[in-house]
C-alpha positions in Angstrom: -57.3 14.0 -54.9 -53.9 13.9 -56.7 -52.7 17.2 -58.1 -50.0 18.2 -60.5 -46.5 18.5 -59.2 -45.8 22.2 -59.8 -42.0 21.5 -59.9 -42.6 19.0 -62.7 -44.9 21.3 -64.5 -42.3 24.1 -64.3 -39.8 21.7 -65.9 -42.2 21.4 -68.8 -42.5 25.1 -69.1 -38.9 26.1 -68.6 -36.7 23.1 -67.8 -32.9 22.9 -68.3 -31.9 22.2 -71.9 -29.2 19.7 -72.8 -25.9 21.5 -73.2 -25.9 20.9 -76.9 -29.3 22.4 -77.5 -30.1 26.1 -77.4 -32.9 27.9 -75.6 -33.2 30.4 -78.4 -32.5 29.2 -81.9 -33.2 26.5 -84.5 -32.0 22.9 -84.7 -32.4 21.5 -88.3 -31.6 17.9 -87.6 -33.4 16.9 -84.4 -35.6 13.7 -84.3 -39.2 13.9 -83.3 -38.4 12.0 -80.1 -35.7 14.4 -79.1 -37.8 17.4 -79.9 -40.7 16.1 -77.7 -38.2 15.4 -74.8 -37.1 19.0 -74.7 -39.0 21.2 -72.3 -41.3 24.0 -73.5 -44.8 24.7 -74.6 -45.5 23.9 -78.2 -48.5 24.5 -80.5 -50.3 21.5 -79.2 -50.3 23.0 -75.7 -51.5 26.3 -77.0 -54.3 24.5 -79.0 -55.3 22.8 -75.7 -55.3 26.2 -74.0 -57.5 27.7 -76.8 -60.0 24.8 -76.4 -60.1 25.0 -72.6 -59.9 28.8 -72.2 -61.0 30.2 -75.5 -64.2 28.3 -76.4 -65.1 27.6 -72.8 -64.0 30.7 -70.9 -66.9 30.5 -68.5 -66.1 26.9 -67.5 -62.4 26.3 -68.0 -59.6 27.0 -65.5 -55.9 26.9 -65.9 -55.2 24.3 -63.3 -57.1 21.7 -65.3 -55.1 22.8 -68.4 -51.9 22.3 -66.4 -53.0 18.8 -65.5 -53.7 17.9 -69.1 -50.4 19.4 -70.4 -48.5 17.6 -67.6 -50.0 14.2 -68.3 -49.6 14.5 -72.1 -45.9 15.4 -71.8 -45.3 12.4 -69.5 -47.3 10.2 -71.8 -45.2 11.3 -74.8 -42.0 10.3 -72.9 -43.6 7.0 -71.9 -43.3 7.9 -68.3 -45.4 6.3 -65.6 -48.3 8.4 -64.4 -48.7 9.3 -60.7 -51.4 7.3 -58.9 -54.9 8.6 -59.8 -53.7 10.4 -63.0 -54.1 9.1 -66.5 -53.1 10.2 -69.9 -55.7 12.4 -71.6 -55.7 9.9 -74.5 -54.1 6.6 -75.1 -51.1 6.6 -77.5 -52.0 4.8 -80.7 -49.7 2.4 -82.5 -50.2 4.5 -85.6 -50.1 8.2 -86.1 -50.9 8.4 -89.8 -50.4 12.1 -90.0 -46.8 11.8 -88.8 -46.2 9.0 -91.2 -47.5 11.0 -94.1 -45.3 13.9 -93.2 -42.2 11.8 -93.0 -42.9 10.0 -96.3 -43.6 13.4 -98.0 -40.7 15.4 -96.6 -38.1 12.9 -95.5 -38.7 9.6 -97.2 -35.2 8.4 -96.6 -35.7 8.7 -92.8 -39.0 6.8 -92.4 -37.2 3.7 -91.0 -35.6 5.9 -88.3 -39.0 6.8 -86.7 -41.4 4.1 -87.9 -41.4 0.3 -88.0 -43.8 -1.9 -90.0 -45.5 -4.9 -88.4 -44.6 -7.1 -91.4 -44.2 -10.8 -92.0 -40.6 -10.7 -90.7 -41.6 -9.0 -87.5 -44.5 -11.4 -86.9 -42.2 -14.4 -87.6 -39.7 -13.1 -85.0 -42.5 -12.9 -82.4 -43.9 -16.3 -83.3 -40.4 -17.9 -83.0 -39.8 -16.5 -79.5 -43.3 -17.6 -78.4 -42.5 -21.1 -79.7 -39.2 -21.1 -77.8 -41.0 -20.3 -74.6 -43.9 -22.8 -75.1 -42.0 -25.7 -76.7 -41.8 -28.8 -74.5 -39.6 -31.9 -75.0 -41.3 -35.3 -75.6 -39.5 -36.5 -72.5 -40.8 -33.6 -70.4 -42.8 -35.0 -67.5 -46.4 -34.0 -68.5 -49.2 -35.7 -66.6 -51.2 -38.0 -68.8 -55.0 -37.3 -68.8 -57.2 -40.3 -69.7 -60.0 -37.8 -70.5 -58.2 -36.3 -73.5 -60.0 -37.0 -76.8 -57.0 -38.8 -78.1 -56.9 -41.0 -74.9 -60.5 -41.9 -75.2 -60.3 -42.7 -78.9 -57.2 -44.9 -78.3 -58.7 -46.8 -75.4 -61.8 -47.4 -77.5 -59.7 -48.7 -80.4 -57.5 -51.1 -78.3 -60.3 -52.1 -75.9 -58.0 -51.8 -72.9 -56.0 -49.3 -70.8 -53.1 -47.7 -72.5 -49.5 -48.6 -71.7 -46.6 -46.1 -71.2 -45.4 -46.1 -74.8 -48.9 -45.4 -76.1 -49.4 -42.6 -73.5 -46.1 -41.0 -74.6 -47.2 -41.1 -78.3 -50.4 -39.3 -77.4 -48.3 -36.7 -75.5 -46.1 -36.2 -78.6 -49.2 -35.8 -80.9 -50.7 -33.2 -78.5 -47.5 -31.3 -78.5 -47.4 -31.2 -82.3 -50.9 -30.0 -82.4 -50.1 -27.3 -79.8 -47.0 -26.2 -81.8 -49.1 -25.9 -84.9 -51.3 -23.4 -83.2 -48.3 -21.4 -82.3 -47.7 -20.6 -85.9 -50.7 -18.2 -85.8 -49.7 -14.6 -84.9 -51.4 -13.0 -81.9 -51.1 -9.6 -80.2 -52.1 -11.1 -76.9 -48.9 -12.8 -75.9 -45.9 -11.6 -73.8 -43.5 -11.7 -76.7 -45.6 -9.1 -78.7 -45.7 -6.8 -75.6 -41.9 -7.2 -75.2 -41.4 -6.4 -78.9 -43.6 -3.3 -78.6 -41.6 -2.1 -75.5 -38.4 -2.5 -77.4 -39.4 -0.4 -80.4 -40.9 2.3 -78.2 -37.6 2.5 -76.3 -35.9 3.0 -79.6 -38.3 6.0 -80.2 -40.1 4.3 -83.1 -43.8 4.2 -83.9 -45.6 1.0 -84.9 -47.4 1.1 -88.2 -49.1 -1.5 -90.4 -48.1 -2.4 -93.9 -51.5 -1.2 -95.2 -50.9 2.3 -93.7 -47.4 2.5 -95.2 -48.9 1.7 -98.6 -51.6 4.3 -98.0 -49.1 7.0 -97.3 -46.9 6.1 -100.3 -50.0 6.2 -102.6 -50.9 9.7 -101.3 -47.4 11.1 -102.0 -47.3 9.4 -105.4 -50.7 11.0 -106.3 -49.4 14.4 -105.3 -46.9 14.2 -108.1 -48.6 12.0 -110.7 -52.3 13.0 -110.6 -53.2 15.6 -113.2 -55.6 17.3 -110.8 -52.7 17.9 -108.4 -50.4 19.5 -110.9 -50.2 22.9 -109.2 -49.7 21.5 -105.7 -47.2 19.0 -106.9 -45.1 21.4 -108.9 -45.1 24.0 -106.1 -43.9 21.4 -103.6 -41.1 20.3 -106.0 -40.1 23.9 -106.6 -40.0 24.8 -102.9 -38.0 21.7 -102.0 -35.3 22.4 -104.6 -34.5 25.7 -102.8 -32.6 26.1 -99.6 -35.2 24.9 -97.2 -35.6 23.2 -93.8 -38.0 20.4 -93.2 -39.2 19.7 -89.7 -36.8 22.2 -88.2 -37.2 22.6 -84.4 -37.6 26.2 -83.2 -36.9 27.2 -79.5 -37.5 30.5 -77.8 -37.3 31.5 -74.2 -40.1 34.0 -73.6 -39.2 36.5 -70.8 -41.8 38.7 -69.1 -41.6 41.8 -67.0 -43.5 42.5 -63.7 -41.9 39.5 -62.0 -43.6 37.0 -64.3 -41.5 33.9 -64.9 -40.1 33.1 -68.3 -41.6 30.3 -70.4 -39.7 28.1 -72.9 -41.7 27.8 -76.1 -41.0 25.6 -79.1 -42.4 24.6 -82.5 -41.7 22.2 -85.4 -43.2 23.4 -88.8 -43.1 21.0 -91.7 -41.4 23.3 -94.2 -39.5 26.6 -93.9 -38.4 28.1 -97.3 -37.9 31.7 -98.5 -40.5 33.8 -96.6 -42.9 30.8 -96.3 -44.1 28.5 -93.6 -45.9 25.5 -95.0 -47.7 22.7 -93.2 -49.1 19.5 -94.8 -52.4 18.3 -93.6 -54.4 15.2 -94.5 -58.2 15.7 -94.6 -61.4 14.1 -95.7 -62.2 16.9 -98.1 -59.9 19.5 -99.6 -62.7 21.8 -100.7 -61.7 25.4 -99.6 -64.9 25.9 -97.5 -64.7 22.6 -95.7 -60.9 22.7 -95.2 -61.3 26.3 -94.0 -63.6 25.0 -91.2 -61.1 22.2 -90.4 -58.4 24.9 -90.0 -60.5 26.6 -87.4 -62.0 23.5 -85.7 -58.8 21.7 -85.3 -56.8 24.9 -84.4 -54.4 24.6 -87.3 -54.5 28.4 -87.4 -53.2 28.5 -83.8 -50.3 26.3 -84.7 -49.4 28.4 -87.8 -49.7 31.6 -85.8 -47.3 30.3 -83.2 -44.8 29.2 -85.9 -45.0 32.7 -87.3 -44.5 34.3 -83.9 -41.5 32.0 -83.2 -39.8 33.1 -86.4 -40.4 36.8 -85.4 -39.0 36.2 -82.0 -35.9 34.4 -83.4 -35.2 37.0 -86.1 -32.8 38.9 -83.8 -30.7 35.8 -82.9 -27.8 34.3 -84.9 -29.4 33.1 -88.1 -29.4 29.6 -89.6 -28.2 29.5 -93.2 -31.1 29.9 -95.6 -33.9 30.3 -93.2 -34.3 34.2 -93.4 -36.4 34.9 -90.3 -39.0 36.2 -89.9 -41.3 34.5 -92.3 -44.3 36.4 -93.8 -46.5 33.9 -95.7 -48.2 30.9 -94.1 -49.9 28.2 -96.0 -51.2 24.6 -96.1 -50.9 21.6 -98.4 -54.3 20.0 -97.9 -54.5 16.4 -99.3 -57.5 14.1 -99.1 -57.0 10.7 -97.5 -59.3 8.9 -100.0 -58.6 8.1 -103.6 -57.8 9.9 -105.9 -56.0 11.8 -103.2 -56.8 15.4 -104.4 -54.4 18.1 -103.1 -54.6 21.8 -102.9 -52.5 24.7 -101.6 -54.1 27.4 -99.4 -52.7 30.6 -97.9 -53.8 32.2 -94.7 -54.9 35.8 -94.8 -52.8 38.3 -92.8 -55.7 39.5 -90.6 -56.5 36.0 -89.6 -52.9 35.3 -88.7 -52.5 38.5 -86.7 -55.6 37.7 -84.7 -54.5 34.2 -83.8 -50.9 35.4 -83.1 -52.3 37.8 -80.5 -54.4 34.9 -79.0 -51.2 32.8 -78.7 -49.5 35.5 -76.7 -52.5 35.9 -74.5 -52.6 32.2 -73.7 -48.9 32.2 -72.9 -49.3 35.1 -70.5 -52.2 33.5 -68.7 -50.1 30.3 -68.2 -47.2 32.4 -66.9 -49.4 34.3 -64.4 -51.0 31.0 -63.4 -47.8 29.2 -62.2 -45.9 32.4 -61.4 -48.5 34.3 -59.4 -50.9 31.5 -58.5 -53.8 32.9 -60.6 -55.1 29.5 -61.7 -58.8 30.4 -62.1 -60.7 32.3 -64.7 -62.7 35.4 -63.8 -66.0 33.5 -63.1 -64.2 30.9 -61.0 -62.3 33.2 -58.7 -65.3 33.7 -56.3 -65.2 30.6 -54.1 -68.9 31.1 -53.1 -71.5 32.6 -55.4 -75.0 32.1 -56.6 -75.6 29.9 -59.7 -77.2 31.2 -62.8 -79.4 28.8 -64.9 -78.9 28.4 -68.6 -81.0 30.4 -71.1 -83.4 27.5 -71.8 -84.1 27.0 -68.2 -84.5 30.8 -67.6 -87.4 30.8 -70.1 -89.1 27.9 -68.4 -88.7 29.6 -65.0 -90.2 32.8 -66.4 -93.2 30.9 -67.7 -93.6 29.4 -64.3 -93.1 32.7 -62.4 -93.4 35.8 -64.6 -92.1 37.9 -61.7 -88.8 36.0 -61.6 -85.8 37.9 -62.8 -82.2 36.8 -62.9 
């Protein structure tokens, strides 16, 4: 069985930064691709830890978590996986949430990170395919008397075809073939080459329909009467000295011989004493979106952002950011017309609880790869007696009333 390379996993946790990038600090203008390429554990990794170790403490163990973090980081960098290891999920050609964020916060920079598969791109792919497939009329192609054109011509003339007639049939078949090349297809080498090129440029493929969808949502935020409060608040915040998609980095150092861990985060908006994240949702009703915040671990992300601003408050400040932040909120907007939007603020007690959880998960990971404590409490005994589930316990008791476990 293939295992995670601990040296590579350590590079994810605490690798060497580029000389131009800090280990502790804020970078305002850093592309999403460059942010992902930097080492460190981000909110997505902590969310994964919460799912593996929080909701399933009796079953999860840290080594499985390390494998998933390892494969996801390599997948984000489009690196080849070691034999026997696969990405936890296939990268999609569209990340609508990321597109929505870019259109909302940095509309002028959309083309730097996204590319639309439009008519011009399809025409480019079709032209290259034609160039590869095109054959000259003089190209020596074997004539086949069983072609339908051959059979029809022989029936018409009542004799075998001469060389000139065969050549004419070859030309007609070539024209028919070239006509089929005018149809766009994703199952050709030229399309795969085009995808590789845009991925190497750090861009994400989107469809024209999804671009129109994102633009319609942002327009509704400012134009729809039901979104007046959310739209006006967003306009007000963005007019102030703010930072959109700023990258936060902090090197967390432990005592007791535990290794340090590089952490990072990328909140959507930092302004005044506020951290604000925009989320698309199916329903912006407070009770339903409140469940989404818990189920999708949005609260874990926001708690980590808040914790990062607290850790960075003692470091050289960045103009206008005023760390630490105190208020944490969401812009929740529905993905279906009329694209209702609402602003929600997280209570302090909820944030404090999740912030503590973030620190606990970080310390568990540090102990795992620093001290080798990979297993949770119930998995540390390598040989033990199994306990049946509650449903099976009741059935066993009905079968044998004297049984106790």
